[in-house]
DRENDO-1510 file (C-alpha; in Angstrom, 1 decimal, always signed):
<recs>
REC; n; res; u; v; w
REC; 1; MET; +44.0; +130.3; +216.1 .
REC; 2; GLY; +40.7; +130.5; +217.9 .
REC; 3; HIS; +41.5; +133.9; +219.6 .
REC; 4; LYS; +39.7; +137.1; +218.8 .
REC; 5; LYS; +41.9; +140.3; +218.9 .
REC; 6; GLY; +40.3; +141.4; +222.1 .
REC; 7; GLU; +41.4; +138.3; +223.9 .
REC; 8; ILE; +44.9; +138.7; +222.7 .
REC; 9; MET; +44.9; +142.3; +224.2 .
REC; 10; ASP; +43.4; +140.8; +227.4 .
REC; 11; ASP; +46.1; +138.4; +227.5 .
REC; 12; LEU; +48.7; +141.2; +226.9 .
REC; 13; LYS; +47.2; +143.2; +229.9 .
REC; 14; ARG; +47.2; +139.9; +232.0 .
REC; 15; LEU; +50.8; +139.4; +231.2 .
REC; 16; ILE; +51.7; +142.9; +232.4 .
REC; 17; ALA; +49.8; +142.3; +235.6 .
REC; 18; PHE; +51.4; +138.9; +236.0 .
REC; 19; LEU; +54.9; +140.3; +235.5 .
REC; 20; PHE; +54.3; +143.0; +238.2 .
REC; 21; GLN; +52.5; +140.7; +240.6 .
REC; 22; ARG; +55.4; +138.4; +240.3 .
REC; 23; GLY; +58.2; +141.0; +240.5 .
REC; 24; GLY; +56.2; +142.6; +243.6 .
REC; 25; LYS; +57.1; +146.0; +242.5 .
REC; 26; GLU; +55.3; +149.1; +241.3 .
REC; 27; LYS; +58.0; +149.9; +238.5 .
REC; 28; MET; +60.5; +147.9; +236.8 .
REC; 29; SER; +63.3; +148.6; +234.1 .
REC; 30; GLU; +62.6; +147.0; +230.5 .
REC; 31; LYS; +65.6; +144.9; +231.1 .
REC; 32; GLU; +64.1; +143.5; +234.3 .
REC; 33; VAL; +61.0; +142.6; +232.2 .
REC; 34; TYR; +63.1; +140.9; +229.5 .
REC; 35; MET; +65.1; +138.9; +232.1 .
REC; 36; ILE; +61.9; +137.6; +233.6 .
REC; 37; LEU; +60.3; +136.7; +230.2 .
REC; 38; SER; +63.3; +135.2; +228.6 .
REC; 39; PHE; +65.4; +133.7; +231.3 .
REC; 40; GLU; +63.4; +133.1; +234.3 .
REC; 41; LEU; +60.2; +132.0; +232.5 .
REC; 42; GLY; +61.6; +131.0; +229.2 .
REC; 43; TRP; +58.5; +132.1; +227.4 .
REC; 44; LEU; +60.0; +134.8; +224.9 .
REC; 45; THR; +63.2; +135.8; +223.4 .
REC; 46; PRO; +64.4; +139.4; +224.4 .
REC; 47; GLY; +63.4; +140.7; +220.9 .
REC; 48; ASP; +59.7; +139.4; +221.4 .
REC; 49; GLY; +59.9; +140.7; +225.0 .
REC; 50; LYS; +60.7; +144.2; +223.5 .
REC; 51; LYS; +57.7; +143.8; +221.0 .
REC; 52; VAL; +55.4; +143.0; +224.0 .
REC; 53; ILE; +56.5; +146.2; +225.9 .
REC; 54; GLU; +56.1; +148.3; +222.8 .
REC; 55; LYS; +52.6; +146.9; +222.2 .
REC; 56; ALA; +51.6; +147.2; +226.0 .
REC; 57; GLU; +52.8; +150.9; +225.8 .
REC; 58; GLU; +50.9; +151.6; +222.6 .
REC; 59; LYS; +47.7; +150.1; +224.1 .
REC; 60; GLY; +48.2; +152.3; +227.2 .
REC; 61; TYR; +48.7; +149.4; +229.5 .
REC; 62; ILE; +52.0; +150.7; +230.7 .
REC; 63; GLU; +53.8; +154.1; +230.8 .
REC; 64; ARG; +57.5; +155.1; +231.2 .
REC; 65; GLU; +59.3; +157.0; +233.8 .
REC; 66; GLY; +62.9; +157.4; +233.0 .
REC; 67; ASP; +64.0; +154.0; +231.9 .
REC; 68; GLU; +61.4; +152.2; +234.1 .
REC; 69; ILE; +58.1; +151.1; +233.2 .
REC; 70; MET; +54.9; +150.8; +235.2 .
REC; 71; PRO; +51.4; +149.7; +234.7 .
REC; 72; THR; +48.6; +152.3; +234.2 .
REC; 73; PHE; +46.1; +150.0; +235.7 .
REC; 74; ASP; +45.7; +148.2; +239.0 .
REC; 75; TYR; +47.7; +145.1; +238.3 .
REC; 76; ARG; +47.0; +143.5; +241.7 .
REC; 77; GLU; +43.2; +143.4; +240.7 .
REC; 78; VAL; +43.9; +141.3; +237.6 .
REC; 79; GLU; +43.1; +137.6; +238.1 .
REC; 80; ILE; +45.8; +135.4; +236.5 .
REC; 81; PRO; +44.5; +132.1; +235.3 .
REC; 82; LEU; +46.3; +128.9; +236.6 .
REC; 83; GLY; +48.8; +127.8; +234.0 .
REC; 84; PHE; +48.8; +131.3; +232.2 .
REC; 85; ARG; +51.4; +131.4; +229.5 .
REC; 86; PHE; +52.4; +134.2; +226.9 .
REC; 87; ASP; +54.5; +132.6; +224.2 .
REC; 88; GLU; +55.7; +133.5; +220.7 .
REC; 89; SER; +52.3; +132.4; +219.2 .
REC; 90; LYS; +50.6; +135.2; +221.1 .
REC; 91; VAL; +53.3; +137.5; +219.9 .
REC; 92; GLU; +52.7; +136.5; +216.2 .
REC; 93; GLU; +48.9; +137.1; +216.7 .
REC; 94; MET; +49.6; +140.5; +218.4 .
REC; 95; GLU; +51.8; +141.5; +215.4 .
REC; 96; GLN; +48.8; +141.0; +213.1 .
REC; 97; ASP; +46.8; +144.0; +214.4 .
REC; 98; LEU; +46.4; +147.1; +212.2 .
REC; 99; VAL; +49.0; +149.3; +213.9 .
REC; 100; SER; +51.6; +146.6; +213.4 .
REC; 101; ARG; +50.6; +146.0; +209.8 .
REC; 102; VAL; +50.9; +149.8; +208.9 .
REC; 103; VAL; +54.2; +149.9; +210.7 .
REC; 104; GLY; +55.4; +147.0; +208.5 .
REC; 105; LYS; +54.1; +148.5; +205.4 .
REC; 106; ALA; +55.8; +151.9; +206.4 .
REC; 107; LEU; +59.0; +150.2; +207.0 .
REC; 108; LYS; +59.2; +148.7; +203.5 .
REC; 109; GLU; +57.8; +151.7; +201.8 .
REC; 110; ILE; +59.3; +154.9; +203.5 .
REC; 111; GLY; +62.5; +153.6; +205.0 .
REC; 112; ILE; +62.3; +155.1; +208.4 .
REC; 113; GLY; +62.9; +153.1; +211.5 .
REC; 114; GLU; +60.2; +151.2; +213.4 .
REC; 115; LYS; +60.7; +153.2; +216.6 .
REC; 116; LYS; +60.3; +156.5; +214.8 .
REC; 117; ILE; +57.0; +155.2; +212.9 .
REC; 118; ARG; +55.6; +154.0; +216.2 .
REC; 119; GLU; +56.5; +157.2; +217.9 .
REC; 120; ARG; +54.7; +159.3; +215.2 .
REC; 121; ILE; +51.6; +156.9; +215.4 .
REC; 122; ASN; +51.7; +157.3; +219.1 .
REC; 123; LYS; +52.1; +161.1; +218.9 .
REC; 124; LEU; +49.1; +161.3; +216.6 .
REC; 125; SER; +47.0; +159.1; +218.9 .
REC; 126; LYS; +47.7; +161.4; +221.9 .
REC; 127; GLU; +47.4; +164.7; +220.2 .
REC; 128; LEU; +44.1; +164.0; +218.4 .
REC; 129; ASP; +42.9; +161.7; +221.3 .
REC; 130; ILE; +42.1; +158.8; +219.0 .
REC; 131; TYR; +42.7; +155.0; +219.1 .
REC; 132; PRO; +46.2; +154.1; +218.0 .
REC; 133; GLU; +44.5; +152.0; +215.2 .
REC; 134; ILE; +42.9; +155.2; +213.7 .
REC; 135; ALA; +46.2; +157.0; +214.2 .
REC; 136; ALA; +48.0; +154.4; +212.3 .
REC; 137; LEU; +45.5; +154.7; +209.4 .
REC; 138; LEU; +45.9; +158.5; +209.4 .
REC; 139; PHE; +49.7; +158.0; +209.4 .
REC; 140; ALA; +49.2; +155.6; +206.4 .
REC; 141; LYS; +47.1; +158.1; +204.7 .
REC; 142; GLN; +49.6; +160.8; +205.3 .
REC; 143; ASN; +52.5; +158.7; +203.8 .
REC; 144; GLY; +50.5; +157.4; +200.7 .
REC; 145; LEU; +50.4; +153.8; +202.4 .
REC; 146; LEU; +46.5; +153.5; +202.7 .
REC; 147; THR; +45.4; +150.3; +200.8 .
REC; 148; GLU; +42.1; +148.5; +200.4 .
REC; 149; ASP; +43.2; +145.7; +202.8 .
REC; 150; LEU; +43.9; +148.2; +205.6 .
REC; 151; LEU; +40.6; +149.9; +205.0 .
REC; 152; GLU; +38.8; +146.7; +205.2 .
REC; 153; GLU; +40.5; +145.9; +208.4 .
REC; 154; ALA; +39.7; +149.5; +209.8 .
REC; 155; LYS; +36.0; +148.8; +209.2 .
REC; 156; GLU; +36.2; +145.5; +211.1 .
REC; 157; PHE; +38.1; +147.5; +213.9 .
REC; 158; ILE; +35.4; +150.2; +214.0 .
REC; 159; LYS; +32.5; +147.6; +214.1 .
REC; 160; ASN; +34.2; +146.1; +217.3 .
REC; 161; ILE; +34.7; +149.2; +219.3 .
</recs>
């Protein structure tokens, strides 16, 4: 697909900046974000919009305050390239990252919901002050889900830090 994982994350940060620049507000409800992405721009389904919000939160690009979200960075300073678009192909690439792969594996193997799995990974990440990817590996190890392919990907991740 020609994108490196870092570029996708930059696109994710750019998307958050774009949404808040466009909205002209410091905070928005998730619903407002889905409306913009799905109905105004026609870029993503509400389901994909939800994934984008979860990923942005996981990466620390946004935080919640009640039922509103806000960027954790100065979104006004982010340059949005002319013709910028964020569509389902970027969502698919985004989903191939380490955290999402662990979540997918956990969904199949241990039968707890995605939200709960992501909450546990985020909690580990915050408590231990480690990257979400490393927290996901720790979660996988604690739950007997650590496999060779995940370890290989982890090595790649660590090389690129």
